[in-house]
N, C-alpha and C positions, 0 to 999 in steps of 0.2 A: 693540934694546930691545923686549921683549914686554910688552904691557899687557893685562890681563884686563878685559873689559867684558861685562856680561851683557845679552843681547838683550832680555829681558823688561823690564828696568828699567835702561837705561844710566846709569852714574854720571856726573853732569855735570862733576865735577872732572876725571875721566879724559878725558871728551870735550873739555874745554877744553884739556888738554895736547896732544891730537891736533890740535885746531883751530889752536893757536899754531904747531905745526910746519907745517901746511898754509899758514898765512898767511905764514910765512917762506920759502915755496917748497920745503918738504920733501916727500918721497915717503913714502906710508903704504900698508901692506897691511891689508885689512879684509875681513870676511865680507859676502856678499850673500845673496840668497835662492837663489842657484845655487852658484857656485864662489867661492873667495877671489880677490880682485882687488887690483891695485895702482893707486893714484890720487894726484892732486895737485889743487890749486886750478885749475880748468879755465880761469880767466882769467889765470893766471900763465904767460906764454909760455915763460919760461926753464925752469920746472918741467915744462911739457908737452914741451919739447924733450928734457929729461933722461930722461923716461919713454920717449919714442920711441927714444932712443939705447939705453937699457937693454934694451928689448924688440926692438931691431932692426927697428923699424917706420919706414917712410918716410911722413911725413904728406902728402907730395904724392900718394902712390899708395894710401893706406889711409884708410878711413873711421874717424874718431875718435868715441868715444861719451862722453856725459856723463851723470852721475846728478843728477837734480833731486829736490827734496823732494816736490813734487807738480806738478800741471799749472797752477798759478795764474799763474806768470810764464813759462810755456813760450814765449810769443810773443817774448820777449826773445832767445831763442837759436835758434828755428826757425820756419819758416813752416808753419803748420798749417791745413789746410782744416777746415771744419765736420765733414765726414764722418770725417776722420782723428781729430779731437778726440773725437768721440763713441765711436769705436772704442777709443781709448786710455783714455777715462774708464771704459769697461766692463771693461777688463782690468788697470788699474793701481790700486794697487801690485801688481806681479807679475813673473814671470820672463820679461820681454820686453825686446827692444831694438827701438824703432821708428825707422826711417830716415826723416828729413825733410830738406827743403831748409834750408840754414843761413840765419840772419837776419843783419842788419848788426851786431848787438851782439857777436858772437863775434870773438875775435882772428883776424887774417889766416891764421894757421896752419891754421885749420879750413876756410878758404874755398877752398883749392886743389881740394878734392873737391866743393865746393858742397853737401855733404850732411853731416848729423851724426846719430849714433845717440842716442836719448833713452831713458834707463832711470829707472824709479821702483821700485826693488826692494822687496819685501815683507820688509824687515829694518830693525828699529828703530835699530840701531847706525849704519849708513851714512846713513840718512835724518836722524837727529839730528845727525850730523856736518855734513851739507849745510845743515841748518837753522841751526845755530850759526855756521857759516862765512859764510853769507849769499851764497855763490856755488855754482854747480854744481861737481861734482868730475869731472875726467877719469878714465875708468875703463878698465882693460884686465885681462883674466884673467891670473893669474900663470903658468898653464901654457901650453905651446906648443899651437897649434891642433890639435885632435883627439888630444891626448896628455895626458889628465888622469891623473896617476900619484899614487902614495901620498903623496909629500911635499906635494902641493898641497891635501890635505884636513886635514892635521894642523898646527895653528898653530906648535907647537914645531919641527917639521921645516922649516916655511916660514921661521921665524926663523933657523934654522941656515943655510939656503941663501942667504937674502937679507940677512943682518945687515950685510954691507959695502956693500950697494947701496941700502938704504932707511933712513929715519930711525926708523921704528917699525912694529911688527907688532901688530895687535890680535888677541888671542885671544878670539874670540866663539863658541868651541865648534868641533866638527868641521864642515868645509865639505862641500858636495855635490860631485858629479862630473858633473852634467848641466848644460850651458850654457843660456843664455837662448834663447828662440825669437826669431828675427830677422824682422821684418815690414817690407817696403818700403812706405812711405806717401808716396813722392815724387809719386805720382799717386793718384787715387781708385780705381784698379784695384789694391787691396791684394794684395800677394804675399808668401807666407811663403818667405823665402830659406833659412832654416835652421830645421828643427823641433827644438826643444830641450825644456826642462822645461815651458814655458808652453803650455797648450791655449787657443788663441785663441777668444774668444766674439765672434761678429759681431752 
């Protein structure tokens, strides 16, 4: 199912449709400020397992990333130092994934790696979804690593490819091709692991 939502002014009736799917453990594809991504309620372990299976990701070996609405309840999901918080505040919302140590609130599936990626994209659609859901959303890019091809920027082609794997695709316009910049904040020696779209301001 393809649903059109305008990023400038997301229609709350359409947002509620998507939120209900997420609450029921469904999988949704949505735009971000970088590339299109697939996600679910980050606190629903069965839904997280479904996405990991679909993407061929082993949660024991891979860092998982979640999207938060803002930084206000970040300490529920990650341990964040004062320096890391200041860095994130300067750069978010934006095209970054900040890697932080996990906190005790996240389900066990995240704790195998002891780290979690935190995103607050500069995109009204996904942030409104997170806000209405009341939980973070687990997020993974729909493309394979380093292989962003045509289908992954066009919502109609995305829907064709994934219609049997996900419950809903949001058409929020054409997506980008450049991934987020990944910053390791597990210590206060911040390190850019992958330079992407975001230009980090220190």
